[in-house]
N, C-alpha and C positions, 0 to 999 in steps of 0.2 A: 118389408124385408124380413125373411124368416131367420130363426136362430142358426140354422144350418149354413146360411150364407156367410155368417161371421166367423165360421170355424176355419182355422188355418192348420193344415196338416204339417207337423214338424217331422223331419227325418229322425229316426231313431238309430243311433250307432251302437252296434253290438259290442264294440270295444270299450265302452264306458265302464263296465263292471268286469274287473279282472279278478280271477280266482286261481290261487295255487294252494298247495298243501301247506298248512301252518308249519313253521320251523325257522331255522336260520339259513340265510342265503347270502352268497357274495353278490354285491351290487356295485354299480358305478354311478356317480353323479351325472345327471343330464342337465338340469336347470333348476332355478328357484324363482319364485315370484311372490311378491307381497300383495295382500288384498285385505279387504274388510269383510268379515262374515258376521252378520247380525250385530253390527257396531263393535266388533272385536277385531283387533288387528291380528293377522295371521301371516305366516310364511309357509308356503307349500314348496317342499323340496322333492323333486322327482328323481327317481333312481331306476336304472335299467337292470333287470335281473340277468346275471351272466349265464345262468343255466337256461334261461328262456329269453334270448336277446330281443324278441319282438314284444315283450311285456314291460310296461313301466308302472311302478307302484310309487305312491306318494307318502311322505311323512309330513304331517301338519304340526306346526309349532305356534304357540301363542306368544306374541311379542308386545313390547310397550310402544315402540315408535318405528316408523319407516321413512321418516322425512330425510331428504337430502341423499337418498341412495344408501343410507346407513341403516343397519338393523340393530335395534337396541332392545334388550330384554333384562329381566331381573337377574341378579347374580347367580341364583340357584335354579334358574329355569331349565327345562329339558333341553332346549337348544344349546345353551352354554355348556351344560354337563356332557351331553352326547358329543358335541363337536370337540370339546377339550379332550375327551377320551380317545376319539379317533385321531386327532392331530397330535396327541402326545404332549400337549402344553396347555397351560391355563390361558383362557381367552379373556379379553376385556369384554365386559358385558355391554358396553356402549358402542362397540365396533365389531360385530360378529362377522367373520369372513367366511360366509357359506361357500363362496366360489373357491376357497382353498381345498375343497373336496375333489376338485378336478384331478383326474389321473390317479386317484387313490381307490383301491379296491376296499370296500367297506363290508363288514359283516352286519347284516340287518336281521332283526327278528320280525317275522311276518305272522299276522294273525288274521282270522276271519271276523268280519263284522256280521253279527247274527241278530242284533236288536236295533230298533230304530231309536229316535230321539226320546221316545216315551218308554223305552225299555220293553217294548212289545217285540216278540219274536218275528223275524223276517221270514217270508216264504223262501223255500230253498232256491228258487230261481233268482231271488234278489240278494242273496248272500254274496259278499265280495271281500277281497283281501286288501289289507293296508300294512304299512310298516309301523309296528308298534314302538320300536326303538332301535337306535344304532348301537350295536354291541361293542364294536371296535374295528381296528384294522384287520383285514384278512391277510394271512401270510402267503 
């Protein structure tokens, strides 16, 4: 058996890397999911850009616990601070209601990812956009 026979061709989706101009955009909550990335618990919150309804960008948060369907993080974590600012009230850090973002138009700051995990510059074809922070509610 040759090495070429063991190769499986995987389909490449062009929609994986989304790129828009950096700046602030009105967005609306789509969904959130908890996962483990390199032994670190994370919550990925997806938002749809209202100016580009076919594009979805993600905001990733580090959390402490995801058991029992509850999201727990430290008191001064990004997720607690940003959601408190958007919802207009202080949140409990042991019960973070991400789904409370439904039907709220949020202002999000978008930036380009231009370096990899080793801080080496990415080729222009590999540059993509992410939400760097939630600024607040959009009026």
